[in-house]
C-alpha positions in Angstrom: 25.0 394.7 7.2 28.6 395.9 7.6 31.3 393.2 8.0 34.6 394.4 9.4 37.6 394.0 7.1 39.3 391.7 9.7 36.6 389.0 9.1 36.5 386.6 6.1 34.0 387.9 3.6 31.7 384.9 4.3 31.4 385.7 8.0 28.2 387.3 9.3 27.0 388.5 12.7 25.6 385.7 14.9 22.9 384.6 15.6 21.0 386.2 12.6 20.3 383.2 10.4 20.8 384.5 6.9 23.1 383.3 4.1 26.4 384.8 3.2 26.3 387.2 0.2 29.8 387.1 -1.3 31.2 384.1 -3.1 34.9 383.7 -2.3 37.4 380.8 -2.3 37.0 379.7 1.3 38.4 376.2 1.2 41.9 377.3 2.3 43.2 380.0 4.8 43.8 383.4 3.3 47.1 384.0 1.6 49.8 385.6 3.7 50.3 389.4 3.3 53.9 389.3 4.5 56.4 390.5 1.8 58.3 387.8 -0.1 61.8 387.2 1.3 64.6 389.1 -0.4 66.8 386.9 -2.6 70.5 387.2 -1.7 73.0 388.0 -4.3 75.1 385.3 -6.0 78.3 384.4 -4.2 81.5 385.8 -5.6 83.6 383.1 -3.9 85.1 380.4 -6.1 83.2 377.1 -6.3 84.5 374.5 -4.0 86.7 371.9 -5.6 85.4 368.4 -5.9 86.8 365.9 -3.4 89.8 364.1 -4.7 90.6 366.7 -7.4 94.3 367.7 -7.7 97.1 368.2 -10.2 97.6 365.6 -12.8 101.4 365.6 -12.2 101.4 364.8 -8.5 98.0 362.9 -8.2 97.9 364.0 -4.6 95.5 366.9 -4.7 93.0 367.3 -1.8 89.3 368.3 -1.9 88.3 371.7 -0.5 84.7 370.9 0.3 82.7 368.3 2.1 80.0 366.3 0.3 77.8 366.5 3.5 77.6 370.3 3.4 75.0 371.9 1.1 76.1 375.3 0.0 73.6 378.0 1.0 71.4 375.5 3.0 69.0 377.3 5.4 69.6 377.0 9.1 66.2 378.4 10.1 63.7 376.1 11.7 60.6 375.0 9.7 57.5 377.1 10.5 55.3 375.7 13.1 51.7 374.8 12.3 48.9 376.9 13.7 47.6 375.7 17.1 43.9 375.0 17.3 42.0 377.8 19.0 39.6 377.6 22.0 36.4 378.1 20.0 32.9 376.6 20.1 31.3 376.0 16.7 27.5 375.5 16.9 25.0 374.4 14.2 21.8 376.5 14.4 18.6 374.8 13.1 17.2 376.4 10.0 14.4 374.7 8.1 14.3 375.5 4.3 11.4 377.0 2.6 8.6 374.6 1.5 8.7 373.2 -2.0 6.3 371.2 -4.2 7.1 367.7 -5.5 9.6 368.1 -8.3 10.3 371.7 -7.1 13.4 373.2 -5.6 14.4 374.8 -2.3 17.7 375.8 -0.6 19.3 374.2 2.5 20.9 376.8 4.8 23.6 375.1 6.8 24.1 377.8 9.5 27.2 377.6 11.8 28.1 380.2 14.5 31.2 380.6 16.6 30.5 380.9 20.3 34.1 381.7 21.1 36.0 382.8 23.0 38.7 382.5 20.3 38.7 383.2 16.6 39.0 379.9 14.7 42.6 379.1 13.8 41.8 376.0 11.6 39.4 375.4 8.7 36.1 373.8 9.5 34.0 371.4 7.5 30.2 371.6 7.2 28.5 368.3 6.3 24.9 368.4 5.0 23.0 365.1 4.9 19.8 365.2 2.7 16.6 363.3 3.3 15.6 360.5 0.9 13.9 361.8 -2.2 16.0 365.0 -2.2 18.9 365.6 -4.5 21.6 368.4 -4.5 21.5 370.7 -7.5 24.3 373.3 -7.7 25.8 375.8 -7.9 26.6 375.7 -4.2 28.1 378.1 -1.7 31.0 377.8 -1.2 31.6 376.9 -4.8 34.0 374.1 -3.9 31.4 372.0 -2.0 31.6 368.4 -2.9 28.8 365.8 -3.3 29.4 362.3 -1.8 27.4 359.5 -0.2 25.6 358.5 -3.4 24.3 362.0 -3.9 22.9 362.5 -0.4 25.8 364.1 1.4 27.4 367.5 0.6 30.7 368.6 2.3 31.7 372.3 2.3 35.0 373.7 3.8 35.4 377.2 5.3 38.8 378.7 6.0 40.2 379.8 9.4 39.3 383.3 10.8 35.7 383.0 12.0 35.6 385.4 15.1 33.5 385.0 18.2 29.9 386.0 17.6 30.2 385.5 13.8 28.6 382.9 11.6 29.0 381.2 8.2 26.3 379.7 6.0 26.7 376.9 3.3 23.9 377.2 0.7 22.8 374.0 -0.9 20.0 374.1 -3.6 18.1 370.9 -3.8 15.3 369.4 -5.9 12.5 367.2 -4.5 11.5 364.0 -6.2 8.3 364.4 -8.2 6.7 361.4 -6.5 7.1 362.7 -3.0 3.8 362.9 -1.1 2.6 366.1 0.5 3.7 366.4 4.1 6.8 366.9 6.2 10.1 365.3 5.0 12.5 364.4 7.8 15.9 362.8 7.9 18.1 365.8 7.0 20.9 367.1 9.2 23.8 369.6 9.3 27.1 368.8 11.2 30.2 370.8 11.7 33.7 369.4 12.3 36.8 371.3 13.3 40.1 370.7 15.1 39.4 373.9 17.1 36.0 372.9 18.5 36.2 371.8 22.2 32.4 371.1 22.5 30.8 368.5 20.2 27.4 368.6 22.0 26.1 371.3 19.7 27.7 370.3 16.4 24.7 368.7 14.8 21.1 369.7 14.1 18.3 368.1 12.2 16.1 369.9 9.6 12.8 369.1 7.9 11.5 370.0 4.5 7.8 370.7 4.1 6.5 369.2 0.8 3.7 371.5 -0.2 0.8 370.8 -2.5 1.1 372.3 -6.0 -1.2 375.2 -6.7 -4.1 374.4 -9.0 -3.4 374.9 -12.6 0.4 374.8 -12.1 
């Protein structure tokens, strides 16, 4: 699949539920490509005299500068923070592949942007694991963090997800060897963002099917 250069490398077409394929540092917005500001040359004017300085003979010298004026201080306003966009992030349900007790599978936390705007803020994907399931890295993105006594994984994606594109956090997990064969419920994926105006589709549950081990394995 070809991803346009204007998208982050982790962004995929939506709604195809497949994982991202490139590992990049996604926790922060992309660095600016604007050129660095040019440093002005050093001033050739004499340094201002300290207040109260004068000739030793008269003792009546006057200062030539004000202590409240910082030489070379910028008069430009501070840059404004990016405004949240009008975008709708949605979690799409995606059950992982079955696994045997003691085996491994991968949680696909699949998030799409329904638009109409490109996201202007980072968004956080929170994966809550069922009991009896433990995260086992490496994760995608690589800076995902495990919290909640080992049952919650938080992953941050940067701004720039366009309408109709998706992002997937990949969380490998291991099943407890004592789990019974059957369907394991209690897992969920949630997305949080300052941009999102609709929280009705920000959470989806998932199940893990615990399969019987093959004979002789």
